[in-house]
All heavy atoms as an XYZ file, in Angstrom:
996
protein
N     272.739     20.635     -4.218
C     273.690     20.513     -5.304
C     273.072     21.165     -6.569
O     271.972     20.778     -6.950
C     273.982     19.010     -5.583
C     274.848     18.676     -6.766
C     276.260     19.224     -6.540
C     274.904     17.190     -6.984
N     273.751     22.114     -7.128
C     273.254     22.760     -8.324
C     273.987     24.066     -8.604
O     274.018     24.904     -7.703
N     274.513     24.241     -9.775
C     275.221     25.518    -10.096
C     274.229     26.576    -10.601
O     273.619     26.403    -11.669
C     276.168     25.103    -11.226
C     275.473     23.932    -11.909
C     274.701     23.269    -10.810
N     274.049     27.661     -9.861
C     273.089     28.700    -10.289
C     273.702     29.631    -11.379
O     274.891     29.712    -11.516
C     272.857     29.481     -9.030
C     274.089     29.300     -8.230
C     274.609     27.967     -8.574
N     272.817     30.316    -12.118
C     273.201     31.267    -13.130
C     272.291     32.478    -12.961
O     271.077     32.324    -12.867
C     273.015     30.671    -14.522
C     273.053     31.646    -15.684
C     274.462     32.088    -15.949
C     272.442     31.050    -16.866
N     272.854     33.671    -12.954
C     272.127     34.900    -12.969
C     272.714     35.765    -14.057
O     273.925     35.960    -14.123
C     272.243     35.676    -11.618
C     271.511     37.011    -11.690
C     271.745     34.822    -10.484
N     271.880     36.197    -15.022
C     272.366     36.962    -16.162
C     271.386     38.057    -16.507
O     270.167     37.854    -16.534
C     272.570     36.025    -17.337
N     271.906     39.262    -16.856
C     271.070     40.333    -17.360
C     270.783     40.101    -18.834
O     271.611     39.624    -19.591
C     271.891     41.592    -17.167
C     273.309     41.096    -17.215
C     273.295     39.653    -16.668
N     269.526     40.387    -19.272
C     269.126     40.186    -20.637
C     268.511     41.490    -21.099
O     267.673     42.094    -20.385
C     268.100     39.048    -20.769
C     267.649     38.902    -22.178
C     268.649     37.727    -20.240
N     268.856     41.985    -22.252
C     268.277     43.219    -22.807
C     269.163     44.424    -22.581
O     270.274     44.316    -22.090
N     268.616     45.554    -22.958
C     269.347     46.842    -22.868
C     269.436     47.310    -21.386
O     268.610     46.931    -20.583
C     268.656     47.878    -23.670
O     267.417     48.260    -23.080
N     270.475     48.084    -21.104
C     270.570     48.557    -19.698
C     269.388     49.342    -19.184
O     269.051     49.268    -17.985
C     271.824     49.464    -19.717
C     272.656     48.934    -20.870
C     271.608     48.462    -21.886
N     268.696     50.016    -20.065
C     267.510     50.798    -19.658
C     266.295     49.925    -19.343
O     265.446     50.270    -18.534
C     267.162     51.794    -20.746
N     266.192     48.751    -20.004
C     265.049     47.852    -19.789
C     265.552     46.448    -19.576
O     265.173     45.497    -20.248
C     264.136     47.880    -21.012
C     263.597     49.254    -21.329
N     262.662     49.869    -20.550
C     263.911     50.134    -22.285
C     262.410     51.060    -21.012
N     263.155     51.272    -22.072
N     266.415     46.281    -18.578
C     267.034     45.023    -18.326
C     266.098     44.046    -17.572
O     265.458     44.374    -16.625
C     268.294     45.236    -17.481
C     269.077     43.963    -17.271
C     270.501     44.242    -16.866
N     271.180     44.709    -18.065
C     272.263     45.477    -18.008
N     272.793     45.826    -16.876
N     272.863     45.871    -19.133
N     266.113     42.803    -18.049
C     265.398     41.722    -17.383
C     266.486     40.822    -16.798
O     267.461     40.502    -17.481
C     264.534     40.913    -18.378
C     263.926     39.696    -17.764
C     263.437     41.814    -18.923
N     266.273     40.417    -15.555
C     267.259     39.486    -14.917
C     266.741     38.083    -15.019
O     265.590     37.818    -14.674
C     267.465     39.905    -13.481
C     268.239     41.153    -13.362
C     267.781     42.424    -13.269
C     269.661     41.279    -13.389
N     268.785     43.338    -13.223
C     270.006     42.641    -13.310
C     270.722     40.351    -13.488
C     271.305     43.122    -13.279
C     272.014     40.856    -13.480
C     272.324     42.198    -13.374
N     267.583     37.203    -15.510
C     267.232     35.797    -15.640
C     268.060     34.973    -14.663
O     269.281     35.081    -14.664
C     267.507     35.295    -17.087
C     267.227     33.861    -17.362
C     265.713     33.585    -17.187
C     267.672     33.499    -18.733
N     267.366     34.206    -13.809
C     268.023     33.362    -12.858
C     267.625     31.931    -13.174
O     266.451     31.627    -13.358
C     267.575     33.688    -11.434
C     267.848     35.122    -10.995
C     267.256     35.447     -9.663
O     267.225     34.548     -8.757
O     266.829     36.588     -9.462
N     268.608     31.024    -13.210
C     268.388     29.656    -13.463
C     269.124     28.868    -12.376
O     270.349     29.000    -12.177
C     268.910     29.205    -14.832
C     268.633     27.752    -15.087
C     268.233     30.043    -15.933
N     268.385     27.983    -11.671
C     268.987     27.166    -10.592
C     268.617     25.725    -10.797
O     267.503     25.285    -10.423
C     268.535     27.643     -9.201
C     269.204     26.816     -8.119
C     268.837     29.144     -9.012
N     269.493     24.926    -11.433
C     269.273     23.516    -11.497
C     269.777     22.854    -10.238
O     270.770     23.286     -9.668
C     270.104     23.067    -12.715
C     271.217     24.044    -12.775
C     270.643     25.341    -12.195
N     269.071     21.827     -9.765
C     269.540     21.142     -8.571
C     269.057     19.707     -8.535
O     268.092     19.325     -9.237
C     269.060     21.887     -7.304
O     267.644     21.837     -7.194
N     269.691     18.929     -7.724
C     269.272     17.571     -7.450
C     269.414     17.342     -5.930
O     270.404     17.784     -5.333
C     270.079     16.513     -8.263
C     271.562     16.595     -7.944
C     269.559     15.124     -8.022
N     268.391     16.728     -5.346
C     268.418     16.362     -3.943
C     268.523     14.846     -3.882
O     267.679     14.149     -4.431
C     267.193     16.890     -3.208
O     267.071     18.305     -3.375
C     267.261     16.575     -1.708
N     269.508     14.375     -3.154
C     269.690     12.928     -3.029
C     269.396     12.557     -1.603
O     269.634     13.333     -0.636
C     271.105     12.545     -3.438
C     271.340     12.778     -4.921
S     272.960     12.330     -5.449
C     273.803     13.884     -5.238
N     268.875     11.344     -1.373
C     268.394     10.883     -0.115
C     269.144      9.595      0.315
O     269.461      8.759     -0.551
C     266.892     10.593     -0.174
C     266.077     11.788     -0.678
C     265.827     11.917     -2.012
C     265.592     12.722      0.193
C     265.079     13.028     -2.493
C     264.908     13.822     -0.257
C     264.597     13.929     -1.576
N     269.375      9.482      1.566
C     269.926      8.266      2.115
C     268.776      7.331      2.558
O     267.692      7.811      2.863
C     270.866      8.530      3.327
O     270.103      9.219      4.356
C     272.052      9.385      2.882
N     269.011      6.032      2.623
C     267.946      5.116      3.086
C     267.555      5.381      4.533
O     268.414      5.789      5.362
C     268.589      3.727      2.971
C     269.711      3.895      2.035
C     270.198      5.301      2.195
N     266.278      5.172      4.830
C     265.743      5.310      6.173
C     265.494      3.911      6.714
O     264.560      3.229      6.240
C     264.476      6.167      6.181
C     263.910      6.400      7.565
O     264.334      5.783      8.527
N     262.953      7.277      7.625
N     266.301      3.443      7.664
C     266.117      2.117      8.219
C     265.195      2.085      9.434
O     265.062      1.021     10.036
C     267.500      1.525      8.589
C     268.354      1.297      7.342
O     267.782      0.825      6.322
O     269.572      1.562      7.366
N     264.591      3.184      9.800
C     263.633      3.241     10.896
C     262.475      4.141     10.505
O     262.192      5.126     11.237
C     264.325      3.683     12.175
N     261.753      3.876      9.415
C     260.656      4.764      9.012
C     259.430      4.598      9.893
O     259.261      3.585     10.563
C     260.349      4.285      7.572
C     260.736      2.848      7.597
C     261.890      2.743      8.499
N     258.595      5.636      9.867
C     257.335      5.571     10.582
C     256.413      4.589      9.823
O     256.351      4.623      8.597
C     256.711      6.969     10.637
C     255.351      6.980     11.341
C     255.318      6.967     12.717
C     254.213      7.037     10.613
C     254.085      7.001     13.364
C     252.988      7.089     11.253
C     252.949      7.050     12.644
N     255.700      3.806     10.541
C     254.755      2.854      9.891
C     255.321      1.422      9.850
O     256.328      1.124     10.479
N     254.642      0.575      9.109
C     255.000     -0.830      9.125
C     256.244     -1.207      8.316
O     256.779     -2.312      8.527
C     253.789     -1.506      8.504
C     253.188     -0.501      7.624
C     253.477      0.826      8.302
N     256.733     -0.362      7.453
C     257.928     -0.690      6.646
C     259.172     -0.740      7.506
O     259.308     -0.046      8.509
C     258.112      0.313      5.526
N     260.084     -1.603      7.086
C     261.372     -1.704      7.819
C     262.455     -0.826      7.164
O     263.429     -0.458      7.848
C     261.842     -3.139      7.827
C     260.942     -4.046      8.708
C     261.444     -5.482      8.767
O     262.654     -5.681      8.594
O     260.618     -6.331      9.077
N     262.304     -0.495      5.905
C     263.282      0.315      5.194
C     262.582      1.134      4.107
O     261.769      0.578      3.366
C     264.359     -0.554      4.596
C     265.453      0.199      3.835
C     266.477     -0.802      3.334
N     267.473     -0.257      2.479
C     268.615      0.287      2.850
N     268.933      0.266      4.145
N     269.471      0.761      1.956
N     262.945      2.411      4.016
C     262.377      3.273      2.993
C     263.485      3.966      2.262
O     264.460      4.423      2.892
C     261.409      4.310      3.595
C     260.779      5.177      2.511
C     259.546      5.891      3.002
N     258.458      4.909      3.223
C     257.724      4.886      4.322
N     257.905      5.735      5.312
N     256.784      4.000      4.484
N     263.459      3.927      0.943
C     264.455      4.604      0.128
C     263.752      5.601     -0.809
O     262.537      5.524     -0.995
C     265.250      3.599     -0.753
O     264.358      2.881     -1.577
C     266.038      2.629      0.160
N     264.520      6.490     -1.365
C     263.950      7.508     -2.208
C     264.937      7.844     -3.331
O     266.139      8.045     -3.087
C     263.588      8.788     -1.418
C     262.877      9.825     -2.164
C     262.321     10.929     -1.267
O     262.557     10.937     -0.074
N     261.547     11.832     -1.871
N     264.421      7.883     -4.605
C     265.306      8.286     -5.714
C     265.513      9.778     -5.710
O     264.767     10.515     -5.099
C     264.689      7.793     -7.077
C     264.539      6.301     -7.097
C     263.382      8.508     -7.343
N     266.588     10.266     -6.382
C     266.852     11.685     -6.417
C     265.675     12.517     -6.946
O     264.933     12.043     -7.789
C     268.060     11.804     -7.331
C     268.688     10.485     -7.255
C     267.590      9.486     -7.113
N     265.563     13.741     -6.431
C     264.560     14.701     -6.902
C     265.300     15.779     -7.697
O     266.134     16.498     -7.196
C     263.809     15.325     -5.734
C     262.789     16.376     -6.116
C     261.666     15.773     -6.954
C     262.199     17.033     -4.844
N     264.980     15.892     -8.992
C     265.626     16.839     -9.890
C     264.701     18.087     -9.991
O     263.497     17.935    -10.185
C     265.790     16.221    -11.269
C     266.697     15.017    -11.248
C     266.324     13.738    -11.034
C     268.118     14.982    -11.423
N     267.419     12.905    -11.052
C     268.508     13.661    -11.286
C     269.046     15.990    -11.617
C     269.829     13.295    -11.374
C     270.370     15.603    -11.741
C     270.761     14.268    -11.632
N     265.313     19.265     -9.873
C     264.550     20.465     -9.924
C     265.262     21.481    -10.834
O     266.479     21.644    -10.780
C     264.371     21.119     -8.531
C     263.640     22.455     -8.557
C     263.679     20.170     -7.563
N     264.461     22.173    -11.687
C     264.963     23.282    -12.477
C     264.103     24.495    -12.187
O     262.905     24.497    -12.472
C     264.960     22.999    -13.968
C     265.479     24.124    -14.852
C     266.934     24.454    -14.519
C     265.321     23.745    -16.321
N     264.658     25.484    -11.468
C     263.897     26.665    -11.100
C     264.443     27.824    -11.881
O     265.619     28.091    -11.900
C     264.041     26.913     -9.608
N     263.545     28.607    -12.516
C     263.941     29.764    -13.319
C     263.082     30.947    -12.897
O     261.920     30.801    -12.595
C     263.787     29.518    -14.852
O     262.416     29.235    -15.141
C     264.643     28.366    -15.307
N     263.708     32.144    -12.904
C     263.000     33.337    -12.610
C     263.402     34.444    -13.583
O     264.618     34.609    -13.846
C     263.331     33.855    -11.184
O     262.946     32.850    -10.249
C     262.592     35.124    -10.855
N     262.441     35.164    -14.115
C     262.702     36.368    -14.914
C     262.104     37.509    -14.136
O     260.907     37.501    -13.817
C     262.071     36.236    -16.290
N     262.942     38.525    -13.821
C     262.432     39.666    -13.062
C     262.743     40.984    -13.744
O     263.735     41.063    -14.489
C     263.014     39.658    -11.628
O     264.419     39.741    -11.671
N     261.912     41.945    -13.518
C     262.041     43.251    -14.164
C     261.709     44.376    -13.145
O     260.683     44.262    -12.470
C     261.051     43.339    -15.356
C     261.073     44.675    -16.071
C     262.158     45.003    -16.875
C     260.051     45.564    -15.922
C     262.175     46.208    -17.544
C     260.031     46.787    -16.558
C     261.115     47.110    -17.368
O     261.131     48.295    -18.026
N     262.562     45.375    -13.038
C     262.292     46.491    -12.201
C     261.363     47.475    -12.933
O     261.789     48.114    -13.911
C     263.578     47.224    -11.803
C     264.387     46.429    -10.829
O     263.926     45.477    -10.272
N     265.618     46.825    -10.612
N     260.126     47.612    -12.443
C     259.164     48.530    -13.076
C     259.527     49.962    -12.723
O     259.592     50.850    -13.598
C     257.741     48.209    -12.566
C     256.742     49.163    -13.172
C     257.365     46.754    -12.933
N     259.830     50.221    -11.465
C     260.359     51.497    -10.981
C     261.483     51.119    -10.004
O     261.659     49.902     -9.718
C     259.297     52.344    -10.254
O     258.837     51.621     -9.094
C     258.092     52.650    -11.152
N     262.139     52.060     -9.413
C     263.213     51.749     -8.475
C     262.770     50.877     -7.358
O     263.407     49.902     -7.001
C     263.908     53.042     -8.002
C     265.160     52.751     -7.218
C     265.942     53.979     -6.877
C     267.211     53.607     -6.133
N     268.064     54.756     -5.883
N     261.667     51.187     -6.658
C     261.226     50.316     -5.553
C     260.312     49.181     -5.942
O     259.996     48.334     -5.078
C     260.503     51.290     -4.633
C     259.908     52.302     -5.517
C     260.901     52.467     -6.651
N     259.834     49.092     -7.186
C     258.853     48.112     -7.542
C     259.346     47.183     -8.643
O     259.930     47.611     -9.627
C     257.570     48.828     -8.035
S     256.212     47.735     -8.505
N     259.140     45.863     -8.469
C     259.532     44.905     -9.484
C     258.459     43.819     -9.664
O     257.603     43.626     -8.792
C     260.876     44.262     -9.140
C     260.823     43.249     -8.064
C     260.696     41.920     -8.177
C     260.901     43.493     -6.635
N     260.660     41.307     -6.956
C     260.772     42.257     -6.009
C     261.014     44.660     -5.890
C     260.812     42.128     -4.617
C     261.060     44.527     -4.503
C     260.991     43.308     -3.870
N     258.525     43.133    -10.820
C     257.658     41.993    -11.061
C     258.550     40.826    -11.433
O     259.681     40.991    -11.910
C     256.645     42.286    -12.204
C     257.371     42.701    -13.472
C     255.609     43.324    -11.758
C     256.450     42.839    -14.691
N     258.049     39.626    -11.195
C     258.844     38.427    -11.520
C     257.882     37.300    -11.943
O     256.736     37.234    -11.538
C     259.645     37.974    -10.294
N     258.415     36.423    -12.810
C     257.705     35.254    -13.257
C     258.644     34.071    -12.991
O     259.797     34.047    -13.431
C     257.401     35.368    -14.752
C     256.439     34.338    -15.340
C     255.085     34.406    -14.681
C     256.348     34.555    -16.832
N     258.127     33.123    -12.232
C     258.893     31.946    -11.825
C     258.347     30.691    -12.521
O     257.100     30.495    -12.552
C     258.848     31.696    -10.338
C     259.358     32.881     -9.553
O     260.455     33.392     -9.901
O     258.674     33.295     -8.614
N     259.197     29.827    -13.036
C     258.820     28.557    -13.608
C     259.686     27.500    -12.927
O     260.923     27.630    -12.864
C     259.113     28.557    -15.101
C     258.543     27.414    -15.926
C     257.036     27.393    -15.858
C     258.996     27.576    -17.373
N     259.045     26.485    -12.373
C     259.767     25.438    -11.597
C     259.311     24.074    -12.031
O     258.114     23.749    -11.914
C     259.488     25.659    -10.097
C     260.171     24.638     -9.218
C     259.736     24.829     -7.761
N     260.258     23.861     -6.898
C     261.373     23.925     -6.170
N     262.085     24.992     -6.257
N     261.744     22.931     -5.412
N     260.227     23.266    -12.515
C     259.935     21.885    -12.909
C     260.563     20.927    -11.918
O     261.721     21.150    -11.429
N     259.856     19.859    -11.569
C     260.367     18.832    -10.661
C     260.117     17.461    -11.244
O     259.075     17.218    -11.830
C     259.683     18.892     -9.301
C     259.835     20.191     -8.564
C     259.213     20.128     -7.194
O     259.892     20.338     -6.226
N     257.938     19.876     -7.103
N     261.083     16.523    -11.076
C     260.944     15.162    -11.513
C     261.686     14.252    -10.589
O     262.833     14.545    -10.195
C     261.427     15.030    -12.957
N     261.107     13.137    -10.253
C     261.728     12.125     -9.413
C     261.130     12.100     -8.005
O     259.982     12.347     -7.817
N     261.972     11.695     -7.033
C     261.545     11.713     -5.655
C     260.704     10.513     -5.176
O     260.284     10.521     -4.045
N     260.515      9.518     -6.052
C     259.613      8.397     -5.630
C     260.258      7.598     -4.527
O     261.477      7.355     -4.505
C     259.355      7.480     -6.827
C     258.398      6.342     -6.441
C     258.027      5.443     -7.566
O     258.805      5.374     -8.591
O     256.985      4.764     -7.504
N     259.459      7.161     -3.581
C     259.943      6.371     -2.459
C     259.581      4.872     -2.705
O     258.631      4.556     -3.427
C     259.355      6.818     -1.106
O     257.942      6.697     -1.187
C     259.765      8.217     -0.803
N     260.335      4.009     -2.052
C     259.997      2.606     -1.990
C     260.025      2.185     -0.539
O     260.863      2.628      0.271
C     261.046      1.748     -2.805
O     262.321      1.917     -2.220
C     261.042      2.066     -4.284
N     259.099      1.316     -0.173
C     259.038      0.795      1.159
C     259.258     -0.676      1.082
O     258.516     -1.401      0.426
C     257.630      1.029      1.756
O     257.390      2.457      1.869
N     260.311     -1.130      1.722
C     260.735     -2.559      1.662
C     260.812     -3.051      0.212
O     260.302     -4.088     -0.159
C     259.787     -3.450      2.476
C     259.841     -3.100      3.956
O     260.915     -2.634      4.433
O     258.826     -3.287      4.672
N     261.429     -2.286     -0.647
C     261.681     -2.557     -2.105
C     260.422     -2.585     -2.909
O     260.408     -3.090     -4.042
C     262.465     -3.871     -2.245
C     263.866     -3.761     -1.673
O     264.464     -2.646     -1.783
O     264.378     -4.746     -1.057
N     259.281     -2.089     -2.410
C     258.034     -2.005     -3.179
C     257.810     -0.519     -3.502
O     257.713      0.281     -2.570
C     256.849     -2.583     -2.361
C     255.554     -2.408     -3.163
C     257.087     -3.990     -2.021
N     257.715     -0.146     -4.774
C     257.473      1.260     -5.124
C     256.183      1.772     -4.504
O     255.162      1.097     -4.488
C     257.377      1.256     -6.623
C     258.081     -0.013     -7.084
C     257.851     -0.995     -5.967
N     256.255      3.003     -3.995
C     255.084      3.654     -3.312
C     254.217      4.402     -4.348
O     253.139      4.914     -3.957
C     255.520      4.592     -2.218
C     256.196      3.818     -1.071
O     255.768      2.695     -0.787
O     257.119      4.377     -0.466
N     254.640      4.521     -5.586
C     253.807      5.185     -6.618
C     253.625      6.674     -6.417
O     252.599      7.250     -6.707
N     254.658      7.334     -5.840
C     254.528      8.784     -5.550
C     255.578      9.606     -6.329
O     256.073     10.579     -5.803
C     254.583      9.055     -4.060
C     255.823      8.440     -3.424
O     256.681      7.861     -4.067
N     255.935      8.587     -2.098
N     255.892      9.187     -7.511
C     256.795      9.912     -8.423
C     256.264     11.337     -8.602
O     255.057     11.540     -8.784
C     256.875      9.203     -9.738
C     257.551      9.995    -10.866
C     259.059      9.740    -10.899
O     259.598      8.917    -10.155
N     259.738     10.432    -11.769
N     257.160     12.336     -8.594
C     256.780     13.738     -8.790
C     257.207     14.140    -10.184
O     258.328     13.969    -10.576
C     257.483     14.662     -7.760
C     257.021     14.292     -6.354
C     257.176     16.101     -8.091
C     257.829     14.994     -5.247
N     256.242     14.656    -10.942
C     256.528     15.206    -12.283
C     255.575     16.420    -12.457
O     254.444     16.285    -12.868
C     256.298     14.207    -13.372
C     257.282     13.069    -13.397
C     257.086     12.117    -14.542
O     256.315     12.407    -15.469
O     257.714     11.066    -14.528
N     256.103     17.613    -12.134
C     255.254     18.820    -12.165
C     256.000     19.990    -12.785
O     257.217     20.059    -12.788
C     254.807     19.216    -10.765
O     255.950     19.497     -9.979
C     253.961     18.143    -10.098
N     255.192     20.927    -13.276
C     255.690     22.205    -13.715
C     254.755     23.267    -13.094
O     253.543     23.226    -13.278
C     255.628     22.299    -15.274
C     256.230     23.544    -15.898
C     257.725     23.624    -15.605
C     255.989     23.511    -17.414
N     255.353     24.200    -12.345
C     254.587     25.191    -11.630
C     254.993     26.586    -12.170
O     256.135     26.825    -12.514
C     254.822     25.146    -10.147
N     253.986     27.520    -12.164
C     254.199     28.871    -12.634
C     253.756     29.821    -11.538
O     252.647     29.638    -10.979
C     253.392     29.090    -13.936
C     253.542     30.425    -14.626
C     254.948     30.628    -15.109
C     252.553     30.473    -15.795
N     254.560     30.879    -11.267
C     254.203     31.835    -10.239
C     254.530     33.258    -10.688
O     255.570     33.481    -11.310
C     255.030     31.590     -8.946
O     254.810     30.220     -8.505
C     254.642     32.530     -7.841
N     253.627     34.194    -10.399
C     253.889     35.595    -10.643
C     254.066     36.339     -9.355
O     253.334     36.039     -8.367
N     254.983     37.289     -9.254
C     255.237     38.034     -8.043
C     255.319     39.531     -8.320
O     255.894     39.933     -9.299
C     256.576     37.565     -7.398
O     256.483     36.177     -7.055
C     256.869     38.363     -6.132
N     254.716     40.314     -7.405
C     254.861     41.757     -7.423
C     255.524     42.135     -6.121
O     255.129     41.721     -5.047
C     253.447     42.393     -7.481
C     253.430     43.934     -7.348
C     254.169     44.603     -8.478
C     252.005     44.417     -7.293
N     256.657     42.849     -6.203
C     257.426     43.254     -5.020
C     257.560     44.718     -4.946
O     257.565     45.435     -5.922
N     257.687     45.240     -3.690
C     257.796     46.679     -3.510
C     258.692     46.881     -2.243
O     258.447     46.265     -1.207
C     256.433     47.319     -3.288
C     256.505     48.834     -3.338
C     256.479     49.496     -4.493
C     256.619     49.573     -2.143
C     256.538     50.863     -4.562
C     256.705     50.930     -2.177
C     256.699     51.596     -3.381
O     256.755     52.967     -3.438
N     259.684     47.778     -2.389
C     260.539     48.136     -1.280
C     259.946     49.372     -0.610
O     260.063     50.458     -1.131
C     261.972     48.399     -1.800
N     259.280     49.192      0.528
C     258.705     50.290      1.286
C     259.770     51.218      1.850
O     259.642     52.411      1.881
C     257.798     49.786      2.393
C     256.647     48.972      1.861
C     256.653     47.603      2.013
C     255.598     49.575      1.218
C     255.600     46.849      1.548
C     254.523     48.811      0.746
C     254.546     47.415      0.909
N     260.840     50.583      2.371
C     262.022     51.272      2.871
C     263.216     50.492      2.324
O     263.052     49.366      1.874
C     262.009     51.213      4.434
C     260.846     51.919      5.168
C     260.832     51.569      6.609
C     260.888     53.406      4.953
N     264.414     51.035      2.438
C     265.546     50.301      1.893
C     265.707     48.875      2.454
O     266.189     48.014      1.771
C     266.741     51.179      2.241
C     266.192     52.545      2.293
C     264.788     52.384      2.879
N     265.277     48.640      3.697
C     265.420     47.328      4.298
C     264.074     46.656      4.649
O     264.057     45.730      5.387
C     266.301     47.398      5.509
C     267.748     47.802      5.191
C     268.605     47.727      6.405
C     270.042     48.005      6.009
N     270.968     47.793      7.131
N     262.968     47.180      4.111
C     261.644     46.589      4.350
C     260.948     46.374      3.020
O     260.637     47.312      2.283
C     260.809     47.495      5.250
C     259.425     46.943      5.622
C     259.555     45.692      6.463
C     258.626     48.026      6.319
N     260.762     45.077      2.662
C     260.236     44.727      1.348
C     258.967     43.912      1.517
O     258.870     43.035      2.395
C     261.287     43.867      0.561
C     262.530     44.707      0.360
C     260.716     43.389     -0.757
C     263.725     43.890     -0.117
N     257.983     44.187      0.660
C     256.734     43.404      0.633
C     256.611     42.705     -0.715
O     257.001     43.234     -1.710
N     256.001     41.510     -0.679
C     255.789     40.752     -1.889
C     254.409     40.079     -1.852
O     253.929     39.645     -0.840
C     256.809     39.630     -2.071
C     258.219     40.105     -2.239
C     259.221     38.956     -2.321
O     258.933     37.860     -1.892
N     260.376     39.246     -2.889
N     253.781     40.026     -3.039
C     252.544     39.290     -3.217
C     252.806     38.337     -4.400
O     253.229     38.729     -5.481
C     251.390     40.194     -3.599
C     250.137     39.402     -3.849
C     251.128     41.220     -2.484
N     252.589     37.016     -4.184
C     252.786     36.013     -5.194
C     251.558     35.172     -5.358
O     250.884     34.864     -4.385
C     253.929     35.088     -4.810
O     255.147     35.804     -4.670
N     251.272     34.785     -6.582
C     250.212     33.826     -6.915
C     250.712     32.831     -7.904
O     251.409     33.189     -8.880
C     248.986     34.546     -7.435
C     247.866     33.569     -7.763
C     247.088     33.037     -6.756
C     247.626     33.121     -9.061
C     246.118     32.129     -7.001
C     246.670     32.214     -9.333
C     245.881     31.709     -8.305
O     244.918     30.785     -8.579
N     250.445     31.567     -7.692
C     250.893     30.539     -8.608
C     250.263     29.203     -8.352
O     249.400     29.065     -7.485
N     250.693     28.246     -9.138
C     250.176     26.886     -8.989
C     250.776     25.946    -10.026
O     251.550     26.387    -10.909
N     250.412     24.753     -9.942
C     250.886     23.678    -10.886
C     250.113     23.800    -12.179
O     248.891     23.829    -12.195
C     250.678     22.309    -10.257
C     251.580     22.199     -9.006
C     251.059     21.200    -11.237
C     251.350     20.959     -8.194
N     250.851     23.916    -13.314
C     250.173     24.105    -14.573
C     250.306     22.821    -15.435
O     249.455     22.616    -16.302
C     250.778     25.277    -15.352
C     250.388     26.555    -14.687
C     252.260     25.192    -15.542
N     251.286     21.933    -15.161
C     251.428     20.660    -15.894
C     251.852     19.631    -14.862
O     252.709     19.870    -14.053
C     252.483     20.754    -16.982
C     252.675     19.383    -17.674
C     252.140     21.823    -18.043
N     251.175     18.435    -14.921
C     251.557     17.414    -13.958
C     251.294     16.017    -14.533
O     250.383     15.845    -15.378
C     250.779     17.563    -12.618
C     249.286     17.388    -12.761
C     248.623     17.567    -11.449
C     247.128     17.404    -11.626
N     246.438     17.436    -10.350
N     252.088     15.076    -14.086
C     251.897     13.672    -14.398
C     251.875     12.864    -13.088
O     252.280     11.751    -13.058
C     253.019     13.172    -15.275
C     252.976     13.745    -16.671
C     254.012     13.081    -17.533
N     254.056     13.669    -18.845
C     255.051     13.611    -19.633
N     256.144     12.943    -19.307
N     255.028     14.170    -20.824
N     251.478     13.535    -12.026
C     251.425     12.907    -10.702
C     250.221     13.492     -9.969
O     249.475     14.247    -10.519
C     252.750     13.138     -9.986
O     253.173     14.457    -10.038
N     250.102     13.190     -8.698
C     248.869     13.541     -7.955
C     248.928     14.917     -7.301
O     247.913     15.334     -6.708
C     248.612     12.470     -6.888
O     249.679     12.432     -5.941
N     249.988     15.658     -7.429
C     250.007     17.005     -6.788
C     248.972     17.894     -7.425
O     248.659     17.770     -8.578
C     251.452     17.642     -6.962
C     252.531     16.955     -6.230
C     253.024     15.730     -6.898
O     252.746     15.544     -8.090
O     253.663     14.882     -6.257
N     248.480     18.824     -6.630
C     247.474     19.780     -7.110
C     247.513     21.012     -6.251
O     248.056     20.988     -5.151
C     246.080     19.145     -7.135
C     245.606     18.727     -5.771
C     244.247     18.020     -5.867
N     243.901     17.376     -4.622
C     243.340     17.994     -3.623
N     243.019     19.265     -3.686
N     243.043     17.345     -2.496
N     246.916     22.058     -6.783
C     246.741     23.255     -5.940
C     247.354     24.503     -6.492
O     248.274     24.498     -7.283
N     246.800     25.639     -6.035
C     247.294     26.986     -6.312
C     247.586     27.612     -4.962
O     247.183     27.128     -3.922
C     246.256     27.791     -7.031
C     245.910     27.231     -8.383
O     246.733     26.527     -8.984
N     244.758     27.559     -8.921
N     248.327     28.734     -5.018
C     248.590     29.364     -3.730
C     248.675     30.882     -3.881
O     248.937     31.393     -5.004
C     249.912     28.869     -3.109
C     251.140     29.348     -3.790
C     251.790     30.519     -3.427
C     251.682     28.652     -4.890
C     252.885     30.976     -4.080
C     252.826     29.087     -5.521
C     253.417     30.243     -5.130
N     248.441     31.558     -2.819
C     248.608     33.018     -2.716
C     249.512     33.228     -1.518
O     249.219     32.758     -0.421
C     247.256     33.726     -2.497
C     247.322     35.247     -2.234
C     247.846     35.994     -3.443
C     245.963     35.751     -1.839
N     250.615     33.973     -1.719
C     251.560     34.185     -0.658
C     251.802     35.683     -0.470
O     252.065     36.425     -1.420
C     252.886     33.511     -0.929
C     253.972     33.729      0.084
C     255.248     33.022     -0.163
N     255.717     33.146     -1.541
C     256.333     32.196     -2.209
N     256.551     31.029     -1.659
N     256.717     32.407     -3.458
N     251.671     36.142      0.766
C     251.960     37.547      1.126
C     253.217     37.442      1.999
O     253.260     36.695      2.995
C     250.825     38.179      1.881
C     249.492     38.139      1.214
C     248.384     38.643      2.087
C     249.486     38.954     -0.094
N     254.201     38.249      1.680
C     255.476     38.177      2.466
C     255.996     39.590      2.737
O     255.959     40.445      1.865
C     256.481     37.392      1.651
C     257.753     37.178      2.379
C     258.772     36.279      1.707
N     258.583     35.870      0.355
C     259.221     34.921     -0.208
N     260.144     34.233      0.427
N     259.002     34.594     -1.456
N     256.456     39.788      4.005
C     257.130     40.991      4.403
C     258.544     40.568      4.832
O     258.665     39.668      5.670
C     256.401     41.737      5.506
C     257.200     42.936      5.960
C     255.009     42.121      5.052
N     259.521     41.226      4.281
C     260.924     40.841      4.550
C     261.674     42.040      5.123
O     261.636     43.162      4.614
C     261.640     40.411      3.242
C     263.133     40.038      3.522
C     260.898     39.265      2.596
N     262.310     41.817      6.296
C     263.139     42.822      6.956
C     264.587     42.403      6.725
O     265.035     41.334      7.160
C     262.845     42.866      8.479
C     263.807     43.693      9.248
C     263.631     45.210      8.987
O     262.518     45.680      8.967
N     264.734     45.887      8.791
N     265.320     43.197      5.939
C     266.733     42.937      5.698
C     267.584     43.485      6.808
O     267.296     44.516      7.418
C     267.163     43.556      4.377
C     266.341     43.151      3.136
C     266.753     43.989      1.965
C     266.458     41.686      2.880
N     268.696     42.779      7.107
C     269.602     43.304      8.155
C     270.993     43.038      7.731
O     271.325     42.330      6.823
C     269.308     42.704      9.510
C     269.334     41.212      9.555
C     270.485     40.545      9.891
C     268.190     40.487      9.242
C     270.483     39.172      9.928
C     268.177     39.121      9.311
C     269.346     38.438      9.667
């Protein structure tokens, strides 16, 4: 659930594309969870994902992603599990179209602000075949 927005910003010669995707994920109760609990519930997880991308050349682009998350805490038999998510992550991506339908991407990012136990950075290499 979430209405996305994609908008061009700036002059046509140096256009930056801004994408904003707000969303909420809602969960139903689990009456047969793994472990000793008889019932597990989870509050909604709110996410705001934004991307600003720029075409450096026709086949090459760069992007900066900012993603905030809040919520998602579970309860087991009406006892809070203390796993609320409150994070802000930042990612940079370099993309290149080797062929019209073959794209490569390199991304690096991680959590930059948190009020929960999540941690870590990542490096992602991706090859995409369009069809």
